[in-house]
C-alpha positions as CSV (number, residue, x, y, z in Angstrom):
1,S,21.6,6.6,-19.4
2,C,22.6,2.9,-18.3
3,R,25.8,1.9,-16.8
4,P,29.0,1.8,-18.6
5,T,29.8,-1.5,-20.4
6,P,33.3,-3.0,-21.3
7,E,32.7,-2.1,-25.0
8,T,31.2,1.2,-24.4
9,K,32.6,3.4,-21.5
10,S,30.6,6.6,-22.3
11,K,26.9,6.0,-22.8
12,K,24.3,8.5,-24.4
13,P,21.3,9.7,-22.4
14,F,18.2,7.9,-22.7
15,T,15.3,9.8,-24.4
16,I,12.5,10.2,-21.5
17,P,9.1,11.3,-22.2
18,L,7.9,13.5,-19.7
19,S,4.2,14.4,-19.7
20,L,3.2,17.4,-17.5
21,G,0.8,20.0,-16.8
22,L,0.7,23.2,-14.6
23,V,-2.2,23.5,-12.2
24,G,-3.2,27.1,-11.0
25,R,-4.6,28.0,-7.5
26,S,-8.1,27.5,-8.3
27,G,-7.4,23.8,-9.4
28,R,-7.8,25.1,-13.1
29,E,-5.2,23.7,-15.6
30,L,-3.1,26.4,-17.4
31,P,-2.3,26.7,-21.0
32,L,1.0,25.7,-21.9
33,R,3.1,27.7,-24.4
34,L,6.9,27.1,-24.5
35,K,9.4,30.0,-25.2
36,G,9.4,30.4,-28.9
37,E,6.2,28.9,-29.9
38,K,3.3,31.1,-31.2
39,K,0.5,29.9,-29.2
40,A,-0.4,27.6,-26.3
41,A,-0.8,23.8,-27.1
42,G,-3.2,22.7,-24.7
43,T,-2.9,22.3,-20.9
44,S,-1.0,18.6,-20.9
45,R,1.8,18.0,-23.2
46,T,4.9,15.6,-23.3
47,L,8.5,16.8,-23.6
48,A,11.1,14.8,-24.9
49,V,14.2,15.1,-22.4
50,T,17.1,13.7,-24.5
51,K,20.0,15.4,-22.6
52,F,21.7,15.0,-19.4
53,K,20.6,18.3,-18.4
54,E,17.9,20.2,-20.2
55,S,15.6,23.3,-19.5
56,F,12.2,23.9,-20.9
57,T,10.5,27.6,-20.3
58,F,6.9,28.1,-20.4
59,V,5.7,31.8,-21.0
60,D,2.4,33.7,-20.3
61,V,2.0,31.7,-16.9
62,K,-0.2,34.1,-15.2
63,E,0.0,32.8,-11.8
64,E,2.4,30.8,-9.7
65,P,1.4,27.1,-10.5
66,V,2.0,23.7,-9.0
67,P,3.8,21.5,-11.7
68,S,1.8,18.1,-12.3
69,L,4.9,15.9,-13.6
70,L,5.1,12.5,-15.2
71,R,1.4,12.4,-15.9
72,G,0.1,8.9,-16.9
73,F,3.4,7.4,-15.8
74,S,4.7,8.6,-19.1
75,A,8.3,7.2,-18.4
76,P,9.5,4.2,-15.9
77,V,11.7,6.6,-13.7
78,R,11.6,7.9,-10.3
79,L,11.0,11.6,-10.5
80,E,12.3,13.8,-7.5
81,H,10.7,17.3,-7.2
82,N,10.8,19.2,-4.0
83,Y,7.2,19.4,-3.4
84,S,5.8,21.0,0.0
85,D,3.3,19.0,1.6
86,E,0.6,21.6,1.0
87,Q,1.4,21.2,-2.9
88,L,1.2,17.4,-2.6
89,G,-2.2,17.7,-1.0
90,F,-3.3,20.1,-3.4
91,L,-2.2,17.8,-6.4
92,M,-3.8,14.8,-4.8
93,A,-7.2,16.8,-4.3
94,C,-7.3,18.7,-7.7
95,D,-4.9,17.3,-10.5
96,S,-7.0,16.1,-13.5
97,D,-4.3,13.3,-14.0
98,L,-5.1,10.2,-11.9
99,F,-1.7,8.7,-11.8
100,T,-0.4,12.1,-10.5
101,R,-3.0,12.4,-7.9
102,F,-2.0,9.0,-6.6
103,D,1.5,9.5,-6.6
104,A,1.1,12.8,-4.6
105,S,-1.0,11.0,-2.2
106,Q,1.8,8.2,-1.7
107,K,4.6,11.1,-1.6
108,L,2.6,12.9,0.9
109,G,1.8,9.8,3.3
110,L,5.5,9.0,3.2
111,N,6.4,12.6,4.3
112,Q,4.0,12.3,7.1
113,L,5.1,8.8,8.0
114,L,8.8,9.9,8.0
115,R,8.2,12.9,10.4
116,I,6.3,10.4,12.8
117,T,9.3,8.2,13.0
118,E,11.5,11.0,13.8
119,D,9.3,12.2,16.6
120,L,8.9,8.6,17.9
121,K,12.8,8.2,17.8
122,A,13.2,11.8,19.5
123,G,10.7,10.6,22.1
124,R,8.2,13.4,21.0
125,F,4.4,13.1,20.7
126,P,4.1,12.3,17.1
127,F,2.3,15.1,14.9
128,V,0.0,14.4,12.2
129,D,-1.1,17.6,10.2
130,Q,-5.0,17.4,10.4
131,R,-5.0,20.2,7.6
132,L,-3.5,17.6,5.2
133,I,-6.1,15.1,6.1
134,D,-8.9,17.6,5.5
135,H,-7.7,19.0,2.3
136,G,-6.2,16.0,0.8
137,Y,-7.9,12.7,1.9
138,R,-11.1,14.1,2.6
139,S,-11.4,15.8,-0.7
140,V,-10.6,12.7,-2.5
141,L,-13.1,10.5,-0.4
142,I,-16.1,12.7,-1.2
143,D,-15.2,13.6,-4.9
144,G,-18.0,11.7,-6.6
145,S,-16.6,12.6,-9.9
146,L,-13.9,10.5,-9.3
147,D,-13.8,6.7,-10.5
148,M,-14.4,4.7,-7.1
149,A,-11.6,2.5,-7.4
150,V,-9.3,5.3,-7.9
151,R,-10.5,6.8,-4.8
152,A,-9.8,3.8,-2.8
153,E,-6.3,3.4,-4.2
154,I,-5.5,7.1,-3.4
155,L,-6.9,6.8,0.2
156,T,-4.4,3.6,0.6
157,L,-1.6,4.7,2.7
158,P,1.9,3.8,1.8
159,S,2.9,0.4,2.9
160,P,5.3,-0.3,5.7
161,T,7.6,-1.9,3.0
162,A,7.6,1.5,1.3
163,L,8.3,3.4,4.4
164,L,11.4,1.0,5.4
165,E,12.8,1.7,1.8
166,E,12.9,5.3,2.6
167,M,14.2,5.1,6.3
168,Q,17.7,5.3,7.1
169,D,17.5,2.4,9.5
170,Y,15.8,-0.6,8.6
171,D,13.5,-0.5,11.9
172,V,10.5,-2.6,11.4
173,A,8.8,-2.0,14.7
174,L,9.2,1.7,14.3
175,A,7.8,1.8,10.5
176,L,4.8,-0.1,11.6
177,R,4.1,1.8,14.7
178,A,4.1,5.1,12.4
179,R,1.8,3.6,10.0
180,D,-0.7,2.6,12.6
181,I,-0.5,6.2,14.0
182,L,-1.3,7.8,10.5
183,F,-3.8,5.2,9.9
184,D,-5.6,5.9,13.0
185,A,-5.4,9.7,12.4
186,V,-7.0,9.2,9.1
187,A,-9.6,7.0,10.4
188,K,-10.3,9.3,13.2
189,G,-10.3,12.6,10.9
190,L,-12.5,11.1,8.4
191,E,-15.0,9.0,10.4
192,K,-18.2,10.7,9.4
193,E,-17.3,10.6,5.7
194,L,-16.1,6.8,6.0
195,A,-19.1,5.9,7.8
196,S,-21.4,7.8,5.3
197,T,-19.8,6.3,2.0
198,Y,-19.6,2.8,3.4
199,S,-23.3,3.0,4.3
200,S,-24.4,4.1,0.8
201,L,-22.2,1.6,-0.9
202,A,-23.3,-1.3,1.5
203,K,-26.7,-0.9,0.1
204,S,-25.8,-1.7,-3.4
205,E,-26.1,-4.8,-5.4
206,R,-23.5,-7.4,-4.0
207,S,-23.7,-10.0,-6.7
208,R,-22.9,-7.9,-9.7
209,I,-19.7,-8.4,-11.8
210,D,-18.9,-5.7,-13.8
211,G,-16.4,-2.8,-13.5
212,S,-18.5,-0.3,-11.6
213,A,-19.5,-3.1,-9.2
214,F,-15.8,-4.0,-8.6
215,A,-14.9,-0.4,-8.1
216,A,-17.6,0.2,-5.6
217,R,-16.5,-2.8,-3.6
218,R,-12.9,-1.5,-3.6
219,L,-14.1,1.7,-2.2
220,K,-16.4,0.0,0.3
221,N,-13.9,-2.2,1.5
222,T,-11.3,0.6,1.9
223,C,-13.9,2.5,4.0
224,L,-14.5,-0.4,6.1
225,A,-10.9,-1.0,7.0
226,Y,-10.5,2.6,8.2
227,L,-13.9,2.0,10.3
228,T,-12.9,-1.1,12.1
229,L,-9.0,-1.6,12.2
230,R,-7.8,1.2,14.5
231,S,-4.8,0.0,16.4
232,E,-6.2,0.9,19.8
233,T,-9.8,0.2,19.4
234,P,-10.7,-2.0,16.4
235,E,-14.4,-2.3,15.8
236,T,-15.3,-5.8,15.1
237,S,-19.2,-6.0,15.0
238,L,-19.3,-4.1,11.9
239,A,-16.8,-6.4,10.2
240,L,-18.8,-9.5,11.4
241,R,-22.0,-8.0,9.8
242,H,-20.1,-7.4,6.6
243,F,-18.9,-10.8,6.6
244,E,-22.3,-12.2,7.1
245,N,-24.1,-10.3,4.6
246,A,-21.1,-10.8,1.9
247,G,-22.8,-11.6,-1.4
248,N,-19.3,-12.1,-3.2
249,M,-16.1,-13.4,-2.5
250,T,-14.1,-9.8,-2.1
251,D,-16.4,-8.7,0.5
252,S,-16.2,-12.1,2.4
253,I,-12.5,-12.2,2.3
254,C,-12.2,-8.3,3.1
255,A,-14.1,-8.8,6.3
256,L,-12.4,-12.0,7.2
257,G,-9.0,-10.4,6.8
258,I,-10.1,-7.6,9.2
259,L,-11.6,-9.9,11.7
260,A,-8.5,-12.2,11.7
261,Q,-6.4,-9.4,12.9
262,N,-7.7,-9.3,16.6
263,D,-8.2,-11.7,19.3
264,T,-12.0,-11.7,19.6
265,P,-15.0,-13.9,19.5
266,E,-15.7,-12.6,16.2
267,R,-12.5,-13.5,14.6
268,L,-13.3,-17.2,15.7
269,K,-16.8,-17.3,14.5
270,A,-16.0,-16.0,11.0
271,L,-12.8,-18.4,10.4
272,K,-14.7,-21.2,11.5
273,T,-17.8,-20.3,9.2
274,F,-15.5,-19.8,6.4
275,E,-13.8,-23.1,6.8
276,K,-16.9,-25.1,7.1
277,R,-18.1,-23.6,3.9
278,W,-15.2,-23.8,1.7
279,K,-13.2,-26.5,3.1
280,N,-13.5,-28.9,0.1
281,D,-12.3,-26.0,-2.6
282,G,-8.7,-25.6,-2.1
283,L,-8.2,-22.5,-4.0
284,V,-10.5,-20.8,-1.6
285,M,-8.9,-22.3,1.2
286,N,-5.6,-20.6,-0.1
287,K,-7.6,-17.5,1.0
288,W,-8.2,-18.7,4.4
289,F,-4.7,-19.6,5.1
290,T,-3.4,-16.4,3.8
291,V,-5.6,-14.1,6.2
292,Q,-4.4,-16.1,9.2
293,A,-0.7,-15.7,8.0
294,A,-0.9,-12.1,7.4
295,S,-2.7,-11.3,10.7
296,R,-1.2,-9.1,13.4
297,H,-2.6,-11.3,16.0
298,N,0.1,-12.4,18.7
299,A,-0.1,-15.9,18.1
300,T,0.3,-15.7,14.3
301,R,3.5,-17.8,14.2
302,F,1.9,-20.4,16.4
303,A,-1.3,-20.5,14.1
304,V,1.0,-21.0,10.9
305,V,2.6,-24.0,12.4
306,S,-0.7,-25.4,13.4
307,L,-2.0,-24.5,9.9
308,R,0.5,-26.7,8.5
309,K,-1.2,-29.7,10.0
310,H,-4.8,-28.7,8.7
311,P,-6.5,-31.5,6.6
312,S,-6.9,-28.9,3.7
313,Y,-3.0,-27.9,3.5
314,H,-1.0,-29.7,1.3
315,A,2.9,-28.9,2.1
316,D,3.8,-30.1,-1.5
317,N,1.5,-27.8,-3.1
318,P,3.4,-24.6,-4.2
319,N,0.3,-22.6,-4.2
320,M,-0.6,-23.6,-0.7
321,V,3.0,-22.9,0.5
322,R,2.8,-19.4,-0.9
323,S,-0.5,-18.6,0.7
324,L,0.8,-19.6,4.1
325,E,4.7,-19.5,4.4
326,F,5.1,-16.7,1.8
327,T,2.6,-14.8,3.4
328,F,3.9,-15.2,6.8
329,A,7.5,-14.3,5.6
330,S,5.8,-11.0,4.1
331,N,4.3,-10.3,7.6
332,L,6.8,-7.7,8.8
333,R,5.4,-7.6,12.1
334,H,5.9,-11.2,12.9
335,F,8.7,-12.3,10.6
336,H,11.1,-9.8,12.3
337,A,10.2,-11.2,15.6
338,I,12.8,-9.7,18.4
339,D,13.6,-13.3,19.6
340,G,14.5,-14.3,15.8
341,S,12.1,-17.2,16.3
342,S,10.4,-16.5,13.0
343,Y,13.6,-16.5,11.1
344,A,14.2,-20.1,12.3
345,H,10.6,-21.0,11.5
346,V,11.1,-19.7,7.8
347,A,14.6,-21.3,7.4
348,T,13.4,-24.7,8.5
349,E,10.7,-24.6,5.7
350,I,13.2,-23.4,3.1
351,L,15.3,-26.6,3.9
352,R,12.3,-28.8,3.9
353,L,11.2,-27.4,0.4
354,D,14.5,-27.3,-0.8
355,A,14.9,-31.2,-0.9
356,F,12.0,-31.3,-3.7
357,N,11.2,-28.0,-5.0
358,P,14.4,-25.9,-5.0
359,G,12.6,-23.0,-7.1
360,V,10.0,-22.3,-4.6
361,A,12.8,-22.8,-1.6
362,G,14.9,-20.0,-3.6
363,R,12.1,-17.6,-3.7
364,L,11.2,-18.3,-0.1
365,D,14.9,-17.4,0.8
366,T,14.6,-14.0,-0.7
367,F,12.8,-12.7,2.4
368,F,16.1,-13.2,4.1
369,K,17.9,-10.5,1.6
370,K,16.9,-7.3,3.8
371,Y,19.1,-8.5,6.7
372,P,22.1,-6.6,6.1
373,R,20.0,-3.3,6.8
374,L,18.7,-4.7,10.0
375,D,20.3,-3.5,13.5
376,D,23.1,-5.7,14.5
377,R,21.2,-7.8,16.7
378,M,18.3,-8.9,14.3
379,A,20.8,-9.1,11.5
380,S,22.9,-11.5,13.4
381,L,19.8,-13.5,14.3
382,A,19.0,-13.6,10.7
383,E,22.3,-14.3,9.3
384,I,22.7,-17.6,11.5
385,Q,19.8,-19.0,9.7
């Protein structure tokens, strides 16, 4: 229910539509018959939850199933269920409902990431369960019956921001390190399949503008990221070929964003090529500013300061401010620099914007709202600003 209000202290419960199914060991969906019903009503149905506590009993269930809950995101709620990692991997690979498959992948990824953070804090070697990569992520990647855009979405790991929301301590460096470890493990474990999928999609028509082409690019670029962005051994030559052969902006920006992550000759070449081609198009140059402000490159903050003086950058244009300053403030790796320099950098920009566009300044200020969850030292550096 909603919270009590002065005029109504006791609120009635919301009606929550809960769509669900039961998936058997073979991946087959089981027929659903509630206690008291004469026959099963399909393999997926929506129950109306109208009480604070309510139970529904299904009968004639011949085997122990894995429940597939909140199918189709049937209600805007956060549902908690004590799934094991094996059950999440099973739903991720076998469920017929696309939302539930995606949700299982995110929960499985977060479980893995949280365990990695605990290992790192305890000084243990971080453990990644290869079986879950094999049975979950690999099954999705090679499932040709599944829409390619959906496959790409399921293969995308939870963001560091999502992980931080689940961590007791708002330890940005730990969250980033954990995600790098899991990303590298998935990339290494699926290297053969990722390379094969990328190779097959790279031969497709690059200039088509229809739904299937968009989906193919989404999966192709997801594979490219896994193949080229390992934290220890980034592979820039493939990304540069992808950039040079791009027949559309999606492929071009994806490759440019990958190349911008590391200090390599390929990075400089791609950035200069893109700038030369699009320097007179402000909307496209916004993307050029964004990929640099989002980079994990060690000199990103200095690059942002330099880009403020670029002839294509107009500091009074809200869209350009968002492409550069907002993107940098979203860059956890650099915004939370241990010396607090980035806090001062963003605070200075907020004061500048406040003089003529307080709305944009206020939205940029929201990036400081997490500071109470930081450790004492980082919180004090943020609070000073």
